[in-house]
C-alpha positions as CSV (number, residue, x, y, z in Angstrom):
1,M,145.1,158.2,146.4
2,D,146.5,160.5,149.0
3,T,146.5,159.8,152.5
4,L,144.2,161.3,155.1
5,T,145.7,164.1,156.9
6,P,145.8,163.6,161.1
7,A,142.9,165.9,161.5
8,E,140.8,163.7,159.2
9,V,142.1,160.4,160.7
10,T,140.9,161.8,164.2
11,A,137.3,162.3,162.3
12,V,137.3,158.6,161.2
13,M,138.2,157.3,164.5
14,L,135.3,159.2,166.1
15,T,132.9,158.1,163.3
16,I,134.3,154.5,163.6
17,G,133.8,154.9,167.8
18,E,130.2,155.6,166.9
19,K,129.5,152.6,164.6
20,K,131.2,150.1,167.0
21,A,128.9,151.6,170.0
22,S,125.7,151.0,167.7
23,Q,126.7,147.7,166.7
24,K,124.8,144.7,168.1
25,Y,126.4,143.2,170.9
26,Y,126.3,139.3,169.6
27,I,128.1,140.8,166.5
28,T,130.8,142.7,168.6
29,F,131.4,139.4,170.6
30,F,131.8,137.2,167.4
31,K,134.0,139.9,165.9
32,A,136.3,139.9,168.8
33,W,136.4,136.2,168.8
34,M,137.6,136.1,165.3
35,A,139.9,139.0,165.9
36,A,141.8,137.1,168.5
37,W,141.5,134.2,166.2
38,M,143.4,135.9,163.4
39,L,146.1,137.5,165.9
40,N,147.1,134.3,167.1
41,F,148.3,133.1,163.7
42,G,150.9,135.5,164.1
43,A,151.6,134.5,167.3
44,M,151.9,130.8,166.9
45,S,154.1,131.2,163.9
46,V,156.5,133.3,165.8
47,Q,156.6,130.9,168.5
48,I,157.4,127.7,166.3
49,F,160.0,130.0,164.5
50,Q,162.1,131.0,168.0
51,G,161.3,127.3,169.6
52,G,163.0,125.4,166.5
53,A,165.9,128.0,166.2
54,G,168.0,126.2,168.6
55,T,171.2,127.7,169.2
56,L,170.7,130.3,166.8
57,R,168.3,131.9,169.7
58,T,171.1,131.9,172.1
59,D,173.7,132.9,169.9
60,Y,172.3,135.5,167.8
61,P,169.0,136.7,169.7
62,S,168.7,139.9,168.0
63,I,168.5,138.4,164.5
64,I,166.0,135.8,165.8
65,N,164.2,138.4,167.3
66,L,164.1,140.6,163.8
67,V,162.6,138.0,161.9
68,A,160.3,136.9,164.4
69,A,159.0,140.7,164.5
70,L,158.6,140.7,161.0
71,I,156.5,137.6,160.9
72,F,154.2,138.4,163.9
73,P,152.2,141.7,162.2
74,I,150.1,139.2,159.8
75,G,147.6,138.6,162.3
76,L,147.1,142.1,163.1
77,I,146.8,143.1,159.1
78,M,144.4,140.3,158.7
79,L,141.9,141.3,161.9
80,V,142.4,145.0,160.7
81,L,141.7,144.6,157.0
82,T,138.7,142.4,157.9
83,G,137.2,144.9,160.2
84,Q,137.3,142.7,163.5
85,E,137.0,144.1,167.1
86,L,140.6,144.3,168.8
87,C,140.1,145.4,172.6
88,T,143.4,147.0,172.6
89,A,142.6,149.3,169.6
90,N,139.0,150.1,171.2
91,F,140.9,151.3,174.0
92,M,141.9,154.2,172.0
93,I,138.8,154.9,170.2
94,F,136.3,154.7,172.8
95,I,138.5,157.3,175.1
96,M,138.4,159.6,171.9
97,T,134.6,159.1,171.4
98,S,133.8,159.9,174.9
99,I,135.7,162.9,175.2
100,K,134.1,164.5,172.3
101,K,130.8,163.0,173.5
102,R,130.1,160.8,170.4
103,T,129.5,158.0,172.4
104,K,127.6,157.8,175.9
105,L,130.0,157.2,178.9
106,W,128.4,153.7,179.9
107,E,129.1,152.6,176.3
108,L,132.9,152.6,177.1
109,P,133.0,149.9,179.4
110,V,130.3,147.8,177.9
111,N,132.3,147.8,174.7
112,W,135.5,147.2,176.3
113,L,134.0,144.1,178.5
114,I,132.2,142.3,175.5
115,V,135.5,142.7,173.1
116,F,138.1,142.0,175.7
117,F,136.0,138.4,176.8
118,G,135.5,137.9,173.0
119,N,139.0,138.3,172.5
120,M,139.9,135.8,175.4
121,A,137.4,133.5,173.8
122,G,138.9,133.5,170.4
123,A,142.4,133.3,171.8
124,L,141.7,130.3,174.2
125,T,139.9,128.5,171.5
126,Y,142.7,128.7,169.2
127,V,145.4,127.5,171.8
128,A,143.3,124.7,172.2
129,F,142.5,123.3,169.0
130,L,144.7,125.0,166.3
131,A,148.0,124.7,168.9
132,H,147.6,121.9,171.3
133,Y,145.0,119.4,170.1
134,S,146.5,119.9,166.8
135,K,149.7,118.6,168.1
136,L,152.2,121.4,166.1
137,Y,153.8,121.5,169.4
138,S,155.5,118.2,168.6
139,T,159.3,118.5,169.4
140,D,160.6,118.9,172.9
141,A,162.6,122.0,172.1
142,L,159.1,124.0,170.9
143,V,157.5,122.5,174.3
144,K,160.3,123.5,176.9
145,Y,160.5,126.9,174.8
146,S,156.9,127.6,175.2
147,A,156.9,126.5,178.9
148,G,159.9,129.2,179.4
149,V,158.0,132.1,177.5
150,A,155.2,131.6,180.0
151,V,157.2,131.6,183.1
152,T,159.0,134.5,181.8
153,K,156.0,136.7,181.1
154,T,154.5,135.8,184.5
155,G,157.5,136.9,186.4
156,E,158.2,140.3,185.3
157,G,156.8,142.1,188.2
158,W,153.8,144.7,187.9
159,G,155.8,147.8,187.3
160,P,157.7,146.2,184.4
161,C,154.7,144.8,183.1
162,V,152.5,147.8,182.9
163,L,155.3,149.8,181.4
164,R,155.8,147.3,178.7
165,G,151.9,147.5,178.0
166,I,151.9,151.1,177.8
167,G,154.6,150.9,174.9
168,C,152.9,148.0,173.4
169,N,149.6,149.6,172.8
170,F,150.8,153.0,172.0
171,L,152.3,151.3,168.9
172,V,149.3,149.1,168.3
173,C,147.3,152.0,167.9
174,L,149.6,153.8,166.1
175,A,149.4,150.9,163.6
176,V,145.8,151.3,163.3
177,W,145.7,155.1,163.1
178,L,148.5,154.7,160.1
179,G,146.5,152.0,158.5
180,A,143.3,154.5,158.8
181,G,145.0,157.1,157.0
182,A,145.9,154.8,154.0
183,R,143.7,154.7,151.2
184,E,144.5,151.5,149.6
185,T,145.4,148.0,150.5
186,I,149.4,147.8,150.1
187,S,149.7,151.1,152.1
188,K,147.5,150.1,154.8
189,I,149.4,146.8,155.1
190,F,152.9,148.5,155.3
191,A,151.3,151.2,157.9
192,L,150.0,148.5,160.0
193,H,153.3,146.2,159.6
194,F,155.9,148.4,161.1
195,P,154.5,149.7,164.6
196,A,153.3,146.3,165.2
197,F,156.9,145.0,164.3
198,A,158.7,147.5,166.6
199,F,156.4,146.1,169.7
200,V,157.4,142.7,169.2
201,F,161.0,143.4,168.6
202,L,161.3,145.7,171.6
203,G,159.8,143.3,173.8
204,F,156.6,145.0,174.7
205,E,153.4,143.3,176.5
206,H,150.1,142.9,174.6
207,V,147.3,141.7,176.8
208,I,145.4,139.6,174.0
209,V,148.7,138.2,172.5
210,N,149.7,137.0,175.9
211,M,146.3,135.0,176.0
212,Y,148.1,132.9,173.4
213,Y,151.6,132.6,174.7
214,I,151.2,132.0,178.5
215,P,148.0,129.5,178.2
216,I,149.9,127.5,175.4
217,G,152.9,127.6,177.9
218,M,151.1,126.1,180.6
219,L,149.3,123.2,178.7
220,N,153.0,122.5,177.6
221,G,154.0,122.4,181.3
222,A,154.9,125.5,182.7
223,N,154.7,126.0,186.3
224,V,152.3,129.0,186.0
225,S,148.9,128.7,187.6
226,V,145.7,130.7,186.6
227,G,146.1,132.9,189.5
228,K,149.6,133.8,188.8
229,Y,148.8,134.4,185.1
230,V,146.0,137.0,185.9
231,G,147.4,138.4,188.5
232,Q,151.1,138.6,187.3
233,S,150.2,139.1,183.6
234,M,146.9,139.8,182.3
235,I,146.0,142.9,184.8
236,P,149.2,144.7,184.9
237,S,149.5,144.5,180.6
238,L,145.9,145.5,180.4
239,I,146.4,148.6,182.7
240,G,149.5,149.3,180.6
241,N,147.5,148.9,177.2
242,I,144.8,151.1,178.4
243,I,147.1,153.9,179.4
244,G,149.0,153.3,176.1
245,G,145.9,153.6,174.1
246,A,145.0,157.1,176.1
247,L,148.5,158.1,175.5
248,L,147.7,158.2,171.7
249,G,144.0,159.0,171.5
250,V,143.7,161.8,174.1
251,P,146.5,164.2,172.3
252,M,145.1,163.4,168.9
253,V,141.5,164.7,170.1
254,L,142.8,167.7,172.0
255,F,145.2,168.7,168.8
256,Y,142.7,168.0,166.0
257,T,139.3,168.9,167.4
258,P,138.5,171.8,169.6
259,P,139.0,170.9,173.6
260,E,135.6,171.1,175.4
261,L,137.1,172.9,178.3
262,P,135.4,176.2,180.0
263,F,138.3,178.3,179.2
264,F,138.3,177.4,175.4
265,H,136.7,180.8,173.9
266,R,138.8,181.3,170.9
267,K,137.0,181.5,167.5
268,R,137.0,178.1,166.2
269,G,138.3,177.4,162.7
270,N,137.0,175.1,160.1
271,S,137.6,171.4,160.0
272,V,136.0,168.3,158.8
273,V,133.4,165.8,160.0
274,V,134.0,162.2,157.9
275,R,130.9,160.0,157.5
276,E,131.7,156.3,156.5
277,N,129.4,154.5,154.3
278,V,129.3,151.2,155.8
279,D,127.1,149.6,153.4
280,V,129.2,149.9,150.4
281,G,132.7,148.1,149.9
282,G,134.9,146.5,152.6
283,G,134.0,148.9,155.2
284,T,137.3,148.9,156.8
285,I,138.7,151.9,158.4
286,G,139.7,154.6,156.1
287,D,137.6,153.3,153.2
288,N,134.2,154.7,151.9
289,L,134.6,158.2,153.3
290,H,132.9,161.1,152.5
291,V,134.2,164.2,154.0
292,E,132.1,167.4,154.6
293,P,133.4,170.8,155.7
294,V,131.8,172.0,158.9
295,D,132.1,175.5,160.7
296,K,133.2,174.7,164.1
297,S,131.8,178.1,165.6
298,T,128.4,176.5,164.9
299,H,129.3,172.8,165.2
300,N,131.6,171.2,167.6
301,G,131.6,167.9,166.1
302,H,129.2,165.9,168.2
303,K,126.6,163.6,167.2
304,K,123.4,165.8,167.0
305,Q,120.7,164.7,169.3
């Protein structure tokens, strides 16, 4: 089946945002918990590979980073294809739906807060039980490496961390965007994989991924306090991730749906509204879609009251 057009993906994102906003809060929280749990399988795989690389990591860092970046997207692929909630993707989606008034303005911070803390709960649970208490960090080299990662990530400075956060979430949201446009599983996997690969290889900062790397480093002896982690990594990377999501979502809304601006008076052409049947099939983004032509001269894509 052909991929969706950019305009159709924009419509999908707006419909998905409505679905997310109408979801019960406890379901949203536990989907967010599950998303971070899945994401950390990729993060942990990367760290065990890098920590065990020995002198190869110092002699051939680009090759080690390349392999690590190829491994990491397994977590993102799992959480997207199973329909979980990742706050960095929601940064893009809810900005889009707020611009188009498909969700209420107050629903944006409510969703972001629930999903952010759900992601945090899932990440810290994973760190404690599947990484620390499981004793998988059993070699001195891996313990030392994980502690060094935590120190490095909290020592970048605010400016670089914000900028790295922007680059990261632009690519993560692009992965979700491309995955939404694909109509079968193999295409979705490839679409999700390569932008996520790029963000890891380039060294950008993802606020939820760091909820694995920094706490496990702290448990393994890194000289990093909770305050330093929050102030020097979590907050600036969060700000950068929000900006990165907006940098993709806002232009797509303006490119592919008529802007709600007072000077936009030209006759609107025809477009599409995409309705998702969430009761049939897997319900992942891009599946179970019914495309309806709509005349924008009489319908602006808003949810009817």
